[in-house]
SEVEXTOR-824966 format. One record per residue (C-alpha): residue number from 0; residue in one letter; x, y, z. Coordinates in steps of 0.02 Angstrom, whole numbers, plus 32768, in hexadecimal, padded with zeros to 4 digits. Example, Ala and Ser with C-alpha at 12.3 -4.5 7.8 and 13.67 -1.06 7.14 Angstrom:
<pts>
<pt k="0" r="a" xx="8267" yy="7F1F" zz="8186"/>
<pt k="1" r="s" xx="82AC" yy="7FCB" zz="8165"/>
</pts>
This chain:
<pts>
<pt k="0" r="m" xx="9B3A" yy="A86E" zz="7BD0"/>
<pt k="1" r="a" xx="9ACB" yy="A800" zz="7C3E"/>
<pt k="2" r="y" xx="9A3E" yy="A781" zz="7BF5"/>
<pt k="3" r="v" xx="99C0" yy="A72A" zz="7C57"/>
<pt k="4" r="t" xx="99DA" yy="A68F" zz="7CB1"/>
<pt k="5" r="g" xx="9995" yy="A600" zz="7CFF"/>
<pt k="6" r="l" xx="99C4" yy="A578" zz="7D70"/>
<pt k="7" r="t" xx="99C7" yy="A4C7" zz="7D37"/>
<pt k="8" r="r" xx="997D" yy="A437" zz="7DAF"/>
<pt k="9" r="g" xx="9A27" yy="A415" zz="7DFA"/>
<pt k="10" r="k" xx="9A43" yy="A4CC" zz="7E16"/>
<pt k="11" r="k" xx="9AAE" yy="A4F0" zz="7D91"/>
<pt k="12" r="e" xx="9AAB" yy="A59B" zz="7D3E"/>
<pt k="13" r="w" xx="9A56" yy="A580" zz="7C88"/>
<pt k="14" r="t" xx="9A3E" yy="A615" zz="7C04"/>
<pt k="15" r="p" xx="99A2" yy="A5F9" zz="7B90"/>
<pt k="16" r="q" xx="99D5" yy="A5FB" zz="7ACC"/>
<pt k="17" r="f" xx="992F" yy="A637" zz="7A77"/>
<pt k="18" r="v" xx="992F" yy="A614" zz="79C4"/>
<pt k="19" r="n" xx="9956" yy="A6A0" zz="7959"/>
<pt k="20" r="a" xx="9946" yy="A67E" zz="78B0"/>
<pt k="21" r="i" xx="994E" yy="A5E1" zz="7828"/>
<pt k="22" r="d" xx="99BC" yy="A5E8" zz="77A0"/>
<pt k="23" r="d" xx="993C" yy="A5B0" zz="7706"/>
<pt k="24" r="e" xx="99DD" yy="A5A5" zz="76A1"/>
<pt k="25" r="l" xx="9A05" yy="A502" zz="770D"/>
<pt k="26" r="c" xx="9958" yy="A4BE" zz="773C"/>
<pt k="27" r="i" xx="991F" yy="A427" zz="76E7"/>
<pt k="28" r="g" xx="9864" yy="A44B" zz="7724"/>
<pt k="29" r="c" xx="9877" yy="A385" zz="776F"/>
<pt k="30" r="g" xx="97FD" yy="A3CD" zz="780C"/>
<pt k="31" r="r" xx="9866" yy="A36D" zz="78A4"/>
<pt k="32" r="c" xx="987C" yy="A41D" zz="78F4"/>
<pt k="33" r="f" xx="97C5" yy="A43A" zz="78DC"/>
<pt k="34" r="k" xx="97A1" yy="A394" zz="791B"/>
<pt k="35" r="i" xx="9803" yy="A3B1" zz="79C7"/>
<pt k="36" r="c" xx="97C5" yy="A452" zz="79EA"/>
<pt k="37" r="a" xx="9745" yy="A44E" zz="7A5A"/>
<pt k="38" r="h" xx="9718" yy="A504" zz="7A74"/>
<pt k="39" r="d" xx="96EB" yy="A535" zz="79BD"/>
<pt k="40" r="v" xx="9785" yy="A596" zz="798D"/>
<pt k="41" r="l" xx="97A5" yy="A55D" zz="78E0"/>
<pt k="42" r="a" xx="972B" yy="A540" zz="784B"/>
<pt k="43" r="p" xx="9749" yy="A4FF" zz="77B0"/>
<pt k="44" r="k" xx="9761" yy="A56D" zz="7718"/>
<pt k="45" r="e" xx="973A" yy="A535" zz="765E"/>
<pt k="46" r="v" xx="97A8" yy="A5A6" zz="75DD"/>
<pt k="47" r="d" xx="9767" yy="A58D" zz="7516"/>
<pt k="48" r="e" xx="97F7" yy="A582" zz="74B6"/>
<pt k="49" r="e" xx="980E" yy="A570" zz="73FC"/>
<pt k="50" r="e" xx="9808" yy="A4C2" zz="73E1"/>
<pt k="51" r="s" xx="97D5" yy="A480" zz="74A6"/>
<pt k="52" r="a" xx="9798" yy="A4B8" zz="7534"/>
<pt k="53" r="k" xx="980C" yy="A4DF" zz="75C8"/>
<pt k="54" r="m" xx="97C3" yy="A4A2" zz="768B"/>
<pt k="55" r="f" xx="9838" yy="A4F1" zz="7714"/>
<pt k="56" r="i" xx="9812" yy="A515" zz="77C7"/>
<pt k="57" r="t" xx="9808" yy="A5CC" zz="780D"/>
<pt k="58" r="v" xx="980A" yy="A627" zz="78AA"/>
<pt k="59" r="a" xx="9755" yy="A64C" zz="78B2"/>
<pt k="60" r="n" xx="9743" yy="A66B" zz="797D"/>
<pt k="61" r="p" xx="97DF" yy="A6A3" zz="79C6"/>
<pt k="62" r="e" xx="9795" yy="A6D2" zz="7A48"/>
<pt k="63" r="n" xx="9768" yy="A628" zz="7A8E"/>
<pt k="64" r="c" xx="980E" yy="A604" zz="7A7C"/>
<pt k="65" r="i" xx="9854" yy="A5C7" zz="7B32"/>
<pt k="66" r="g" xx="9910" yy="A5BA" zz="7B22"/>
<pt k="67" r="c" xx="9928" yy="A4E6" zz="7B0D"/>
<pt k="68" r="e" xx="996E" yy="A4D4" zz="7A6B"/>
<pt k="69" r="a" xx="991F" yy="A42C" zz="7A58"/>
<pt k="70" r="c" xx="98ED" yy="A47F" zz="799D"/>
<pt k="71" r="g" xx="99B0" yy="A4AB" zz="796E"/>
<pt k="72" r="r" xx="99EA" yy="A3ED" zz="79B3"/>
<pt k="73" r="t" xx="996B" yy="A3A4" zz="7948"/>
<pt k="74" r="c" xx="99A1" yy="A3ED" zz="78AA"/>
<pt k="75" r="k" xx="9A22" yy="A38C" zz="7832"/>
<pt k="76" r="k" xx="9A60" yy="A420" zz="77D4"/>
<pt k="77" r="g" xx="9A7B" yy="A4AF" zz="7857"/>
<pt k="78" r="a" xx="9A12" yy="A51A" zz="7819"/>
<pt k="79" r="f" xx="99C5" yy="A567" zz="78B7"/>
<pt k="80" r="s" xx="9A1C" yy="A60B" zz="78FE"/>
<pt k="81" r="f" xx="9A03" yy="A62E" zz="79C6"/>
<pt k="82" r="e" xx="9A0A" yy="A6BA" zz="7A4F"/>
<pt k="83" r="p" xx="9A0D" yy="A6CD" zz="7AF2"/>
<pt k="84" r="i" xx="9997" yy="A784" zz="7B2C"/>
<pt k="85" r="a" xx="99DD" yy="A815" zz="7B84"/>
<pt k="86" r="a" xx="99B7" yy="A832" zz="7C30"/>
</pts>
């Protein structure tokens, strides 16, 4: 299968990896990924549990993702999964 690729400034081939999902079992809601994303891809979400509320991050606008993976690199819990787009 062929994937959409681009070039880096140094003319090396690069395949963007777009955010696919965030594992809400791993996400602790720290917000680092939300703060680093400049393209309004992510959004905080609060879930009421029995005794307390838990905040985590969701993929709110996947169509805005540019495939840079900055969100995943800032995630200490490894909650992000990424995939390229097929050509």
